[in-house]
ChimeraX commands (.cxc) that place a marker at each C-alpha (Angstrom):
marker #1 position 61.37,92.21,153.66 radius 0.5
marker #1 position 62.28,88.80,155.14 radius 0.5
marker #1 position 65.44,87.74,153.37 radius 0.5
marker #1 position 67.46,85.19,155.42 radius 0.5
marker #1 position 70.74,86.11,153.75 radius 0.5
marker #1 position 70.24,89.82,154.41 radius 0.5
marker #1 position 69.52,89.06,158.07 radius 0.5
marker #1 position 73.08,87.79,158.50 radius 0.5
marker #1 position 74.99,89.80,155.85 radius 0.5
marker #1 position 74.87,93.33,154.53 radius 0.5
marker #1 position 73.89,93.83,150.90 radius 0.5
marker #1 position 77.40,95.09,150.18 radius 0.5
marker #1 position 78.85,91.82,151.52 radius 0.5
marker #1 position 76.47,89.80,149.36 radius 0.5
marker #1 position 77.39,91.74,146.21 radius 0.5
marker #1 position 81.08,91.17,146.90 radius 0.5
marker #1 position 80.48,87.46,147.43 radius 0.5
marker #1 position 78.32,87.18,144.31 radius 0.5
marker #1 position 80.92,88.90,142.15 radius 0.5
marker #1 position 83.49,86.34,143.29 radius 0.5
marker #1 position 81.56,83.09,143.19 radius 0.5
marker #1 position 78.28,83.69,141.30 radius 0.5
marker #1 position 76.46,81.75,144.00 radius 0.5
marker #1 position 72.93,80.93,142.67 radius 0.5
marker #1 position 71.55,81.16,146.22 radius 0.5
marker #1 position 72.68,84.80,146.48 radius 0.5
marker #1 position 71.34,85.45,142.99 radius 0.5
marker #1 position 67.93,84.10,143.99 radius 0.5
marker #1 position 67.98,86.25,147.13 radius 0.5
marker #1 position 68.57,89.36,145.04 radius 0.5
marker #1 position 65.76,88.40,142.63 radius 0.5
marker #1 position 63.34,88.11,145.55 radius 0.5
marker #1 position 64.66,91.29,147.15 radius 0.5
marker #1 position 64.09,93.37,144.02 radius 0.5
marker #1 position 60.96,91.68,142.65 radius 0.5
marker #1 position 58.82,94.66,143.82 radius 0.5
marker #1 position 61.03,96.94,141.69 radius 0.5
marker #1 position 60.03,94.94,138.60 radius 0.5
marker #1 position 56.34,95.44,139.38 radius 0.5
marker #1 position 56.92,99.14,139.98 radius 0.5
marker #1 position 58.63,99.63,136.60 radius 0.5
marker #1 position 56.06,97.43,134.82 radius 0.5
marker #1 position 53.30,99.54,136.36 radius 0.5
marker #1 position 54.88,102.76,135.08 radius 0.5
marker #1 position 55.22,101.29,131.58 radius 0.5
marker #1 position 51.67,99.87,131.64 radius 0.5
marker #1 position 50.25,103.31,132.48 radius 0.5
marker #1 position 51.37,104.52,129.05 radius 0.5
marker #1 position 50.45,101.41,127.05 radius 0.5
marker #1 position 47.20,100.38,125.35 radius 0.5
marker #1 position 44.85,98.25,127.48 radius 0.5
marker #1 position 45.62,95.26,125.25 radius 0.5
marker #1 position 49.10,95.05,126.82 radius 0.5
marker #1 position 48.89,92.68,129.80 radius 0.5
marker #1 position 50.51,93.85,133.06 radius 0.5
marker #1 position 51.60,90.33,134.05 radius 0.5
marker #1 position 53.38,89.98,130.70 radius 0.5
marker #1 position 55.27,93.20,131.40 radius 0.5
marker #1 position 56.31,91.88,134.80 radius 0.5
marker #1 position 57.53,88.67,133.18 radius 0.5
marker #1 position 59.56,90.63,130.64 radius 0.5
marker #1 position 60.96,92.81,133.42 radius 0.5
marker #1 position 62.22,89.82,135.41 radius 0.5
marker #1 position 64.62,89.05,132.55 radius 0.5
marker #1 position 65.93,92.60,132.87 radius 0.5
marker #1 position 66.38,92.20,136.63 radius 0.5
marker #1 position 68.35,88.98,136.19 radius 0.5
marker #1 position 70.49,90.66,133.54 radius 0.5
marker #1 position 71.09,93.59,135.92 radius 0.5
marker #1 position 72.12,91.27,138.76 radius 0.5
marker #1 position 74.58,89.41,136.54 radius 0.5
marker #1 position 76.16,92.57,135.09 radius 0.5
marker #1 position 76.09,94.93,138.07 radius 0.5
marker #1 position 79.43,96.15,139.35 radius 0.5
marker #1 position 79.16,97.69,142.84 radius 0.5
marker #1 position 82.55,99.38,142.39 radius 0.5
marker #1 position 81.14,101.74,139.73 radius 0.5
marker #1 position 79.42,103.94,142.34 radius 0.5
marker #1 position 75.98,103.50,140.79 radius 0.5
marker #1 position 73.20,102.28,143.08 radius 0.5
marker #1 position 71.84,98.90,142.05 radius 0.5
marker #1 position 68.26,100.20,142.03 radius 0.5
marker #1 position 69.21,102.95,139.56 radius 0.5
marker #1 position 71.08,100.49,137.37 radius 0.5
marker #1 position 68.33,97.85,137.54 radius 0.5
marker #1 position 65.49,100.21,136.60 radius 0.5
marker #1 position 67.21,100.94,133.28 radius 0.5
marker #1 position 67.76,97.22,132.58 radius 0.5
marker #1 position 64.22,96.24,133.59 radius 0.5
marker #1 position 62.60,98.94,131.47 radius 0.5
marker #1 position 64.88,98.08,128.55 radius 0.5
marker #1 position 63.97,94.38,128.74 radius 0.5
marker #1 position 60.25,95.22,128.76 radius 0.5
marker #1 position 60.55,97.47,125.70 radius 0.5
marker #1 position 62.73,94.91,123.89 radius 0.5
marker #1 position 60.09,92.22,124.35 radius 0.5
marker #1 position 57.26,94.55,123.32 radius 0.5
marker #1 position 59.14,95.54,120.18 radius 0.5
marker #1 position 59.83,91.90,119.34 radius 0.5
marker #1 position 56.05,91.32,119.35 radius 0.5
marker #1 position 55.92,93.81,116.44 radius 0.5
marker #1 position 52.31,94.87,117.06 radius 0.5
marker #1 position 52.76,98.34,115.59 radius 0.5
marker #1 position 50.96,98.64,112.21 radius 0.5
marker #1 position 53.33,98.87,109.24 radius 0.5
marker #1 position 51.75,102.12,108.07 radius 0.5
marker #1 position 52.41,103.77,111.43 radius 0.5
marker #1 position 55.99,102.51,111.48 radius 0.5
marker #1 position 56.50,103.90,107.98 radius 0.5
marker #1 position 55.13,107.33,108.96 radius 0.5
marker #1 position 57.40,107.35,112.00 radius 0.5
marker #1 position 60.45,106.69,109.81 radius 0.5
marker #1 position 59.31,109.32,107.30 radius 0.5
marker #1 position 59.01,111.98,110.00 radius 0.5
marker #1 position 62.32,111.02,111.57 radius 0.5
marker #1 position 64.06,111.33,108.19 radius 0.5
marker #1 position 62.38,114.71,107.60 radius 0.5
marker #1 position 63.58,115.97,110.99 radius 0.5
marker #1 position 67.08,114.74,110.19 radius 0.5
marker #1 position 67.15,116.55,106.85 radius 0.5
marker #1 position 65.53,119.82,107.97 radius 0.5
marker #1 position 67.54,120.19,111.17 radius 0.5
marker #1 position 70.83,119.43,109.42 radius 0.5
marker #1 position 70.05,122.32,107.06 radius 0.5
marker #1 position 68.80,124.73,109.73 radius 0.5
marker #1 position 71.34,123.88,112.40 radius 0.5
marker #1 position 68.61,124.11,115.07 radius 0.5
marker #1 position 65.47,122.25,116.19 radius 0.5
marker #1 position 62.81,122.39,113.46 radius 0.5
marker #1 position 59.28,123.57,114.22 radius 0.5
marker #1 position 56.25,121.39,113.55 radius 0.5
marker #1 position 55.29,123.53,110.54 radius 0.5
marker #1 position 58.81,123.24,109.05 radius 0.5
marker #1 position 58.75,119.45,109.40 radius 0.5
marker #1 position 55.20,119.24,108.02 radius 0.5
marker #1 position 56.10,121.40,105.01 radius 0.5
marker #1 position 59.13,119.25,104.17 radius 0.5
marker #1 position 56.93,116.14,103.82 radius 0.5
marker #1 position 54.03,117.90,102.13 radius 0.5
marker #1 position 51.61,117.87,105.05 radius 0.5
marker #1 position 49.40,120.60,106.44 radius 0.5
marker #1 position 49.92,121.49,110.12 radius 0.5
marker #1 position 46.65,119.78,111.05 radius 0.5
marker #1 position 47.59,116.65,109.12 radius 0.5
marker #1 position 51.01,116.57,110.80 radius 0.5
marker #1 position 49.40,116.94,114.23 radius 0.5
marker #1 position 47.00,114.05,113.54 radius 0.5
marker #1 position 49.85,111.88,112.27 radius 0.5
marker #1 position 51.94,112.57,115.39 radius 0.5
marker #1 position 48.97,111.67,117.58 radius 0.5
marker #1 position 48.58,108.38,115.72 radius 0.5
marker #1 position 52.28,107.56,116.03 radius 0.5
marker #1 position 52.49,108.50,119.71 radius 0.5
marker #1 position 49.44,106.39,120.48 radius 0.5
marker #1 position 50.86,103.17,119.11 radius 0.5
marker #1 position 54.63,103.34,118.75 radius 0.5
marker #1 position 56.82,102.01,121.52 radius 0.5
marker #1 position 59.68,104.39,121.98 radius 0.5
marker #1 position 62.12,104.95,124.78 radius 0.5
marker #1 position 65.62,106.16,125.38 radius 0.5
marker #1 position 66.71,102.55,125.00 radius 0.5
marker #1 position 65.92,102.98,121.28 radius 0.5
marker #1 position 68.61,105.62,120.95 radius 0.5
marker #1 position 71.90,103.96,120.16 radius 0.5
marker #1 position 75.20,104.61,118.54 radius 0.5
marker #1 position 77.15,101.66,117.19 radius 0.5
marker #1 position 80.91,101.87,116.80 radius 0.5
marker #1 position 80.58,98.71,114.77 radius 0.5
marker #1 position 77.73,96.38,113.88 radius 0.5
marker #1 position 78.28,94.24,116.97 radius 0.5
marker #1 position 78.02,96.96,119.61 radius 0.5
marker #1 position 74.96,98.88,120.75 radius 0.5
marker #1 position 75.15,101.70,123.28 radius 0.5
marker #1 position 72.12,103.35,124.83 radius 0.5
marker #1 position 71.78,106.27,127.20 radius 0.5
marker #1 position 71.04,103.74,129.92 radius 0.5
marker #1 position 74.22,101.85,129.13 radius 0.5
marker #1 position 76.23,105.05,129.33 radius 0.5
marker #1 position 76.07,104.98,133.14 radius 0.5
marker #1 position 78.28,101.89,132.99 radius 0.5
marker #1 position 81.99,101.60,132.35 radius 0.5
marker #1 position 82.65,97.85,132.50 radius 0.5
marker #1 position 86.15,97.05,133.71 radius 0.5
marker #1 position 86.47,94.58,130.83 radius 0.5
marker #1 position 86.46,97.45,128.33 radius 0.5
marker #1 position 89.81,98.66,127.05 radius 0.5
marker #1 position 90.75,102.36,127.48 radius 0.5
marker #1 position 89.84,103.21,123.88 radius 0.5
marker #1 position 86.35,101.72,124.30 radius 0.5
marker #1 position 85.83,103.58,127.58 radius 0.5
marker #1 position 86.84,106.88,125.96 radius 0.5
marker #1 position 84.51,106.17,123.03 radius 0.5
marker #1 position 81.61,105.41,125.37 radius 0.5
marker #1 position 82.21,108.63,127.31 radius 0.5
marker #1 position 82.21,110.58,124.05 radius 0.5
marker #1 position 78.93,108.92,123.01 radius 0.5
marker #1 position 77.41,109.79,126.38 radius 0.5
marker #1 position 78.52,113.41,125.95 radius 0.5
marker #1 position 76.96,113.55,122.48 radius 0.5
marker #1 position 73.62,112.13,123.71 radius 0.5
marker #1 position 73.46,114.50,126.69 radius 0.5
marker #1 position 74.30,117.40,124.38 radius 0.5
marker #1 position 71.54,116.33,121.98 radius 0.5
marker #1 position 69.02,116.28,124.84 radius 0.5
marker #1 position 70.12,119.77,125.94 radius 0.5
marker #1 position 69.41,121.06,122.42 radius 0.5
marker #1 position 65.78,119.87,122.47 radius 0.5
marker #1 position 62.94,122.41,122.69 radius 0.5
marker #1 position 62.21,123.18,126.35 radius 0.5
marker #1 position 58.92,121.27,126.69 radius 0.5
marker #1 position 60.29,118.14,124.99 radius 0.5
marker #1 position 63.32,118.21,127.27 radius 0.5
marker #1 position 61.08,118.55,130.34 radius 0.5
marker #1 position 58.98,115.57,129.23 radius 0.5
marker #1 position 62.09,113.37,128.92 radius 0.5
marker #1 position 63.41,114.45,132.32 radius 0.5
marker #1 position 60.06,113.92,134.05 radius 0.5
marker #1 position 59.42,110.58,132.32 radius 0.5
marker #1 position 62.84,108.92,132.47 radius 0.5
marker #1 position 64.43,110.50,135.53 radius 0.5
marker #1 position 61.51,111.51,137.74 radius 0.5
marker #1 position 59.61,108.41,136.50 radius 0.5
marker #1 position 56.25,110.17,136.20 radius 0.5
marker #1 position 53.53,108.76,133.96 radius 0.5
marker #1 position 52.35,110.74,130.94 radius 0.5
marker #1 position 49.19,111.65,132.87 radius 0.5
marker #1 position 51.24,112.98,135.81 radius 0.5
marker #1 position 53.50,114.94,133.44 radius 0.5
marker #1 position 50.40,116.47,131.86 radius 0.5
marker #1 position 49.38,117.86,135.26 radius 0.5
marker #1 position 52.86,119.30,135.84 radius 0.5
marker #1 position 53.02,120.97,132.41 radius 0.5
marker #1 position 49.29,121.80,132.39 radius 0.5
marker #1 position 48.64,120.07,129.07 radius 0.5
marker #1 position 46.61,117.00,128.08 radius 0.5
marker #1 position 48.01,113.49,128.33 radius 0.5
marker #1 position 47.80,113.12,124.53 radius 0.5
marker #1 position 49.85,116.31,124.14 radius 0.5
marker #1 position 52.52,114.89,126.48 radius 0.5
marker #1 position 52.54,111.71,124.40 radius 0.5
marker #1 position 53.12,113.79,121.26 radius 0.5
marker #1 position 55.93,115.76,122.90 radius 0.5
marker #1 position 57.57,112.54,124.07 radius 0.5
marker #1 position 57.40,110.99,120.61 radius 0.5
marker #1 position 58.73,114.13,118.93 radius 0.5
marker #1 position 61.60,114.29,121.42 radius 0.5
marker #1 position 62.61,110.70,120.66 radius 0.5
marker #1 position 62.31,111.16,116.88 radius 0.5
marker #1 position 64.30,114.39,117.09 radius 0.5
marker #1 position 67.02,112.77,119.22 radius 0.5
marker #1 position 67.33,109.76,116.92 radius 0.5
marker #1 position 67.53,112.04,113.88 radius 0.5
marker #1 position 70.15,114.26,115.50 radius 0.5
marker #1 position 72.28,111.32,116.61 radius 0.5
marker #1 position 72.10,109.82,113.13 radius 0.5
marker #1 position 73.31,113.13,111.70 radius 0.5
marker #1 position 76.12,113.28,114.25 radius 0.5
marker #1 position 77.11,109.75,113.34 radius 0.5
marker #1 position 77.32,110.69,109.69 radius 0.5
marker #1 position 79.28,113.83,110.52 radius 0.5
marker #1 position 76.55,116.08,109.12 radius 0.5
marker #1 position 76.27,118.32,112.18 radius 0.5
marker link #1:1,2 radius 0.2
marker link #1:2,3 radius 0.2
marker link #1:3,4 radius 0.2
marker link #1:4,5 radius 0.2
marker link #1:5,6 radius 0.2
marker link #1:6,7 radius 0.2
marker link #1:7,8 radius 0.2
marker link #1:8,9 radius 0.2
marker link #1:9,10 radius 0.2
marker link #1:10,11 radius 0.2
marker link #1:11,12 radius 0.2
marker link #1:12,13 radius 0.2
marker link #1:13,14 radius 0.2
marker link #1:14,15 radius 0.2
marker link #1:15,16 radius 0.2
marker link #1:16,17 radius 0.2
marker link #1:17,18 radius 0.2
marker link #1:18,19 radius 0.2
marker link #1:19,20 radius 0.2
marker link #1:20,21 radius 0.2
marker link #1:21,22 radius 0.2
marker link #1:22,23 radius 0.2
marker link #1:23,24 radius 0.2
marker link #1:24,25 radius 0.2
marker link #1:25,26 radius 0.2
marker link #1:26,27 radius 0.2
marker link #1:27,28 radius 0.2
marker link #1:28,29 radius 0.2
marker link #1:29,30 radius 0.2
marker link #1:30,31 radius 0.2
marker link #1:31,32 radius 0.2
marker link #1:32,33 radius 0.2
marker link #1:33,34 radius 0.2
marker link #1:34,35 radius 0.2
marker link #1:35,36 radius 0.2
marker link #1:36,37 radius 0.2
marker link #1:37,38 radius 0.2
marker link #1:38,39 radius 0.2
marker link #1:39,40 radius 0.2
marker link #1:40,41 radius 0.2
marker link #1:41,42 radius 0.2
marker link #1:42,43 radius 0.2
marker link #1:43,44 radius 0.2
marker link #1:44,45 radius 0.2
marker link #1:45,46 radius 0.2
marker link #1:46,47 radius 0.2
marker link #1:47,48 radius 0.2
marker link #1:48,49 radius 0.2
marker link #1:49,50 radius 0.2
marker link #1:50,51 radius 0.2
marker link #1:51,52 radius 0.2
marker link #1:52,53 radius 0.2
marker link #1:53,54 radius 0.2
marker link #1:54,55 radius 0.2
marker link #1:55,56 radius 0.2
marker link #1:56,57 radius 0.2
marker link #1:57,58 radius 0.2
marker link #1:58,59 radius 0.2
marker link #1:59,60 radius 0.2
marker link #1:60,61 radius 0.2
marker link #1:61,62 radius 0.2
marker link #1:62,63 radius 0.2
marker link #1:63,64 radius 0.2
marker link #1:64,65 radius 0.2
marker link #1:65,66 radius 0.2
marker link #1:66,67 radius 0.2
marker link #1:67,68 radius 0.2
marker link #1:68,69 radius 0.2
marker link #1:69,70 radius 0.2
marker link #1:70,71 radius 0.2
marker link #1:71,72 radius 0.2
marker link #1:72,73 radius 0.2
marker link #1:73,74 radius 0.2
marker link #1:74,75 radius 0.2
marker link #1:75,76 radius 0.2
marker link #1:76,77 radius 0.2
marker link #1:77,78 radius 0.2
marker link #1:78,79 radius 0.2
marker link #1:79,80 radius 0.2
marker link #1:80,81 radius 0.2
marker link #1:81,82 radius 0.2
marker link #1:82,83 radius 0.2
marker link #1:83,84 radius 0.2
marker link #1:84,85 radius 0.2
marker link #1:85,86 radius 0.2
marker link #1:86,87 radius 0.2
marker link #1:87,88 radius 0.2
marker link #1:88,89 radius 0.2
marker link #1:89,90 radius 0.2
marker link #1:90,91 radius 0.2
marker link #1:91,92 radius 0.2
marker link #1:92,93 radius 0.2
marker link #1:93,94 radius 0.2
marker link #1:94,95 radius 0.2
marker link #1:95,96 radius 0.2
marker link #1:96,97 radius 0.2
marker link #1:97,98 radius 0.2
marker link #1:98,99 radius 0.2
marker link #1:99,100 radius 0.2
marker link #1:100,101 radius 0.2
marker link #1:101,102 radius 0.2
marker link #1:102,103 radius 0.2
marker link #1:103,104 radius 0.2
marker link #1:104,105 radius 0.2
marker link #1:105,106 radius 0.2
marker link #1:106,107 radius 0.2
marker link #1:107,108 radius 0.2
marker link #1:108,109 radius 0.2
marker link #1:109,110 radius 0.2
marker link #1:110,111 radius 0.2
marker link #1:111,112 radius 0.2
marker link #1:112,113 radius 0.2
marker link #1:113,114 radius 0.2
marker link #1:114,115 radius 0.2
marker link #1:115,116 radius 0.2
marker link #1:116,117 radius 0.2
marker link #1:117,118 radius 0.2
marker link #1:118,119 radius 0.2
marker link #1:119,120 radius 0.2
marker link #1:120,121 radius 0.2
marker link #1:121,122 radius 0.2
marker link #1:122,123 radius 0.2
marker link #1:123,124 radius 0.2
marker link #1:124,125 radius 0.2
marker link #1:125,126 radius 0.2
marker link #1:126,127 radius 0.2
marker link #1:127,128 radius 0.2
marker link #1:128,129 radius 0.2
marker link #1:129,130 radius 0.2
marker link #1:130,131 radius 0.2
marker link #1:131,132 radius 0.2
marker link #1:132,133 radius 0.2
marker link #1:133,134 radius 0.2
marker link #1:134,135 radius 0.2
marker link #1:135,136 radius 0.2
marker link #1:136,137 radius 0.2
marker link #1:137,138 radius 0.2
marker link #1:138,139 radius 0.2
marker link #1:139,140 radius 0.2
marker link #1:140,141 radius 0.2
marker link #1:141,142 radius 0.2
marker link #1:142,143 radius 0.2
marker link #1:143,144 radius 0.2
marker link #1:144,145 radius 0.2
marker link #1:145,146 radius 0.2
marker link #1:146,147 radius 0.2
marker link #1:147,148 radius 0.2
marker link #1:148,149 radius 0.2
marker link #1:149,150 radius 0.2
marker link #1:150,151 radius 0.2
marker link #1:151,152 radius 0.2
marker link #1:152,153 radius 0.2
marker link #1:153,154 radius 0.2
marker link #1:154,155 radius 0.2
marker link #1:155,156 radius 0.2
marker link #1:156,157 radius 0.2
marker link #1:157,158 radius 0.2
marker link #1:158,159 radius 0.2
marker link #1:159,160 radius 0.2
marker link #1:160,161 radius 0.2
marker link #1:161,162 radius 0.2
marker link #1:162,163 radius 0.2
marker link #1:163,164 radius 0.2
marker link #1:164,165 radius 0.2
marker link #1:165,166 radius 0.2
marker link #1:166,167 radius 0.2
marker link #1:167,168 radius 0.2
marker link #1:168,169 radius 0.2
marker link #1:169,170 radius 0.2
marker link #1:170,171 radius 0.2
marker link #1:171,172 radius 0.2
marker link #1:172,173 radius 0.2
marker link #1:173,174 radius 0.2
marker link #1:174,175 radius 0.2
marker link #1:175,176 radius 0.2
marker link #1:176,177 radius 0.2
marker link #1:177,178 radius 0.2
marker link #1:178,179 radius 0.2
marker link #1:179,180 radius 0.2
marker link #1:180,181 radius 0.2
marker link #1:181,182 radius 0.2
marker link #1:182,183 radius 0.2
marker link #1:183,184 radius 0.2
marker link #1:184,185 radius 0.2
marker link #1:185,186 radius 0.2
marker link #1:186,187 radius 0.2
marker link #1:187,188 radius 0.2
marker link #1:188,189 radius 0.2
marker link #1:189,190 radius 0.2
marker link #1:190,191 radius 0.2
marker link #1:191,192 radius 0.2
marker link #1:192,193 radius 0.2
marker link #1:193,194 radius 0.2
marker link #1:194,195 radius 0.2
marker link #1:195,196 radius 0.2
marker link #1:196,197 radius 0.2
marker link #1:197,198 radius 0.2
marker link #1:198,199 radius 0.2
marker link #1:199,200 radius 0.2
marker link #1:200,201 radius 0.2
marker link #1:201,202 radius 0.2
marker link #1:202,203 radius 0.2
marker link #1:203,204 radius 0.2
marker link #1:204,205 radius 0.2
marker link #1:205,206 radius 0.2
marker link #1:206,207 radius 0.2
marker link #1:207,208 radius 0.2
marker link #1:208,209 radius 0.2
marker link #1:209,210 radius 0.2
marker link #1:210,211 radius 0.2
marker link #1:211,212 radius 0.2
marker link #1:212,213 radius 0.2
marker link #1:213,214 radius 0.2
marker link #1:214,215 radius 0.2
marker link #1:215,216 radius 0.2
marker link #1:216,217 radius 0.2
marker link #1:217,218 radius 0.2
marker link #1:218,219 radius 0.2
marker link #1:219,220 radius 0.2
marker link #1:220,221 radius 0.2
marker link #1:221,222 radius 0.2
marker link #1:222,223 radius 0.2
marker link #1:223,224 radius 0.2
marker link #1:224,225 radius 0.2
marker link #1:225,226 radius 0.2
marker link #1:226,227 radius 0.2
marker link #1:227,228 radius 0.2
marker link #1:228,229 radius 0.2
marker link #1:229,230 radius 0.2
marker link #1:230,231 radius 0.2
marker link #1:231,232 radius 0.2
marker link #1:232,233 radius 0.2
marker link #1:233,234 radius 0.2
marker link #1:234,235 radius 0.2
marker link #1:235,236 radius 0.2
marker link #1:236,237 radius 0.2
marker link #1:237,238 radius 0.2
marker link #1:238,239 radius 0.2
marker link #1:239,240 radius 0.2
marker link #1:240,241 radius 0.2
marker link #1:241,242 radius 0.2
marker link #1:242,243 radius 0.2
marker link #1:243,244 radius 0.2
marker link #1:244,245 radius 0.2
marker link #1:245,246 radius 0.2
marker link #1:246,247 radius 0.2
marker link #1:247,248 radius 0.2
marker link #1:248,249 radius 0.2
marker link #1:249,250 radius 0.2
marker link #1:250,251 radius 0.2
marker link #1:251,252 radius 0.2
marker link #1:252,253 radius 0.2
marker link #1:253,254 radius 0.2
marker link #1:254,255 radius 0.2
marker link #1:255,256 radius 0.2
marker link #1:256,257 radius 0.2
marker link #1:257,258 radius 0.2
marker link #1:258,259 radius 0.2
marker link #1:259,260 radius 0.2
marker link #1:260,261 radius 0.2
marker link #1:261,262 radius 0.2
view
């Protein structure tokens, strides 16, 4: 990639210079350097979105995430910029999609109802609840529950950036954020963030095996739902259901942990 600054300086030198002076020329060079990364992430998101979601819009949303990543990246934290930026780009895309609020109210309500049922049932059982146990708690048949999950997974926008734990109303921490430890944070805040990261990782470990695999393949291996379906030998719609259930289960579990229930 022809980047005049990178022809005369290493990327490490440019990051050091940018951290010191916030030179807009260096910032622009990084934006151009990593623009293909935005398209890559937008393409992965688009593969799992309805056709009504425009790819160019996703790219536009992702650019905001890239700029945010450039401004907040700390090369001394031993996290590669690409790894850090992917989380920020994807998060910015989902934030913008959620702000459009295109999910029908009835679907959103069902999603909340199922999440609350999972929270209640699993706090009583002390283990992951089965589909039939969740369905029974909200007065649904197994078939009805399956159809409802399919409807939710087909329209709801969910990601690990939805999962957050707030120490107070002004702070939001996601799994993506947990790879950071900003130097501006005081020791108590850093310890709290590490504890939150531990809790989230523990919650993921407690998921049913297939749901855990879907999260790992989707968020860490960056496969599309269709590609995951081939790996797990299930349909794409089944992968979508597993992904949605995993997110609902994680959010419910983290809410319970926050309340000190489990």
